[in-house]
C-alpha positions in Angstrom: 127.7 15.5 60.8 126.6 17.6 57.9 126.1 14.5 55.7 124.3 12.5 58.4 120.6 12.3 58.1 119.4 13.1 61.6 116.2 14.6 62.8 116.2 17.9 64.7 115.8 16.1 68.0 118.6 13.7 67.2 120.9 16.6 66.3 120.1 18.3 69.6 120.9 15.1 71.5 124.2 14.6 69.7 125.1 18.3 70.3 124.4 17.9 74.0 126.6 14.8 74.1 129.5 16.5 72.3 129.1 19.5 74.7 129.2 17.2 77.7 132.5 15.7 76.5 133.9 18.9 75.0 137.2 18.3 76.8 137.7 15.2 74.6 137.5 17.3 71.4 140.8 18.7 70.0 140.6 22.4 69.1 143.9 22.5 67.2 146.7 20.3 65.9 148.6 21.1 69.1 145.7 20.1 71.4 146.5 16.4 71.5 145.7 15.3 75.1 147.9 13.4 77.4 147.5 10.1 79.3 149.4 8.4 82.0 147.4 5.2 81.6 150.2 3.6 79.6 153.4 4.4 77.9 155.4 2.8 75.1 158.3 3.5 72.8 158.9 2.6 69.2 162.4 1.8 68.3 163.2 3.0 64.7 166.1 2.1 62.6 166.0 5.5 60.9 164.0 8.6 61.4 162.9 9.3 57.8 159.5 8.5 56.4 159.2 5.5 54.0 156.7 6.3 51.3 155.1 3.3 49.5 152.3 3.1 47.1 148.9 1.7 48.2 148.7 -2.0 47.3 146.1 -4.7 47.5 146.5 -7.1 50.4 147.5 -10.6 49.4 145.5 -13.6 50.5 147.6 -14.5 53.6 147.6 -11.0 54.9 143.9 -10.5 54.1 143.2 -13.5 56.3 145.2 -11.9 59.2 143.3 -8.6 58.7 140.0 -10.4 58.9 141.1 -12.3 62.0 142.1 -9.1 63.7 138.9 -7.3 62.7 136.9 -10.3 64.1 138.9 -10.1 67.3 138.3 -6.3 67.6 134.6 -7.0 67.1 134.6 -9.9 69.7 136.4 -7.6 72.2 133.9 -4.8 71.7 136.5 -2.4 70.1 134.5 -2.3 66.9 130.8 -2.0 67.6 128.4 -2.0 64.7 125.2 -0.2 65.1 122.0 -0.2 63.0 120.0 2.4 64.9 120.5 6.0 66.0 120.2 4.9 69.7 122.8 2.1 69.3 125.2 4.5 67.6 124.6 7.2 70.2 125.2 4.8 73.1 128.5 3.6 71.4 129.6 7.1 70.9 128.9 8.0 74.5 130.9 5.0 75.7 133.9 6.0 73.4 133.8 9.6 74.6 133.6 8.5 78.3 136.6 6.2 77.9 138.6 8.9 76.1 137.7 11.4 78.9 138.6 8.9 81.6 142.1 8.5 80.1 142.8 12.2 79.0 142.7 11.4 75.3 141.1 13.5 72.5 139.5 13.2 69.1 140.3 15.3 66.0 136.9 16.5 64.6 138.2 16.6 61.1 138.8 12.9 61.2 135.4 11.9 62.7 132.4 10.9 60.6 129.5 10.4 63.0 126.1 8.8 62.3 126.9 7.8 58.7 125.6 4.7 57.0 128.9 4.4 55.1 132.3 6.0 55.1 135.3 6.0 52.8 138.3 4.0 54.0 141.5 4.0 52.0 139.6 5.5 49.1 136.8 2.9 49.1 133.3 3.2 50.4 
């Protein structure tokens, strides 16, 4: 949260929230959490990584991505927030859900209370 522009009171409130849900925060690469909520398997044709360069999405695929993003928004998976309180409440809900299902977040990958973040190299 170093780059987030929060007041001292807001920082204290977020710190208290993160302490409340500290079991949801991974402490190492091996601390991944475990859930019995669901299970799945992914059948692979081979076990080696396929490396491909990053490419722009073509028109047809871009429409599919937009459709899926809209569906995520409609389902409440993506929740935009324009105020600290909205973001705080959304974060609380996410952490509560993770806690309920025994899942964890990796702090290095979390960018909280930012007005913009980089995604695939773009801001």
